[in-house]
C-alpha positions in Angstrom: 8.0 88.2 -72.6 6.5 90.8 -70.3 4.4 90.8 -67.2 1.5 93.1 -66.6 -0.9 93.5 -63.7 -4.5 92.0 -64.1 -7.0 94.4 -65.5 -4.3 96.8 -66.6 -4.8 97.0 -70.3 -2.7 100.1 -70.7 0.4 98.0 -69.8 0.0 95.8 -72.9 -1.3 98.1 -75.6 -0.2 96.2 -78.7 -1.6 92.9 -77.3 -4.9 94.5 -76.5 -5.1 96.1 -80.0 -4.4 92.7 -81.5 -7.1 91.0 -79.4 -9.6 93.7 -80.5 -8.8 92.9 -84.2 -9.3 89.2 -83.6 -12.7 90.0 -82.0 -14.0 91.1 -85.4 -13.9 87.5 -86.4 -14.1 85.6 -83.1 -16.6 87.0 -80.7 -15.8 87.0 -77.0 -17.0 83.8 -75.4 -17.1 81.8 -78.6 -15.1 78.6 -78.4 -12.3 78.4 -81.0 -13.1 74.7 -81.5 -16.5 75.7 -83.0 -14.8 77.7 -85.8 -13.9 76.1 -89.1 -10.2 75.8 -90.1 -11.0 78.0 -93.1 -12.2 80.8 -90.8 -9.2 80.5 -88.6 -6.7 80.6 -91.5 -8.5 83.6 -93.0 -8.4 85.4 -89.7 -4.7 84.7 -89.2 -3.9 85.7 -92.8 -5.8 89.0 -92.4 -4.1 89.9 -89.0 -0.6 89.0 -90.2 -1.0 91.0 -93.4 -2.6 94.1 -91.9 -0.1 97.1 -91.9 0.6 98.4 -88.4 1.5 102.0 -87.5 3.7 100.7 -84.7 5.7 98.7 -87.3 6.1 101.8 -89.6 3.2 100.6 -91.7 4.8 97.2 -92.4 2.9 94.0 -91.8 3.7 91.7 -89.0 4.6 89.0 -91.5 7.1 91.4 -93.3 8.8 92.3 -90.1 9.0 88.7 -89.0 10.6 87.6 -92.3 13.1 90.5 -92.1 14.2 89.4 -88.7 14.4 85.8 -89.7 16.4 86.8 -92.8 19.0 88.5 -90.5 19.7 85.0 -89.1 19.1 82.7 -92.1 19.3 83.6 -95.8 15.7 82.9 -96.9 16.7 82.8 -100.5 18.7 79.6 -100.0 16.3 77.8 -97.6 13.0 76.2 -98.6 10.2 76.6 -96.1 6.5 77.1 -95.8 5.0 79.6 -93.4 2.1 78.0 -91.6 0.4 81.3 -90.9 
């Protein structure tokens, strides 16, 4: 968790970059309730599987699973990622 001053986008660069990526699919001012579940799932899948320079060209999903695997052996646990 971090705190940034209002209207200080440079204090939260990764967050602003992610918001910009989401704006490709969800225009500013459009209500999320008006989007289909298919569109939301497609958008989430695209964002979570897009390689990022800040993650050394790994995807957010890969990095997340690597971190979870440090805690839990994912090969022995059955689960479904809802992203």
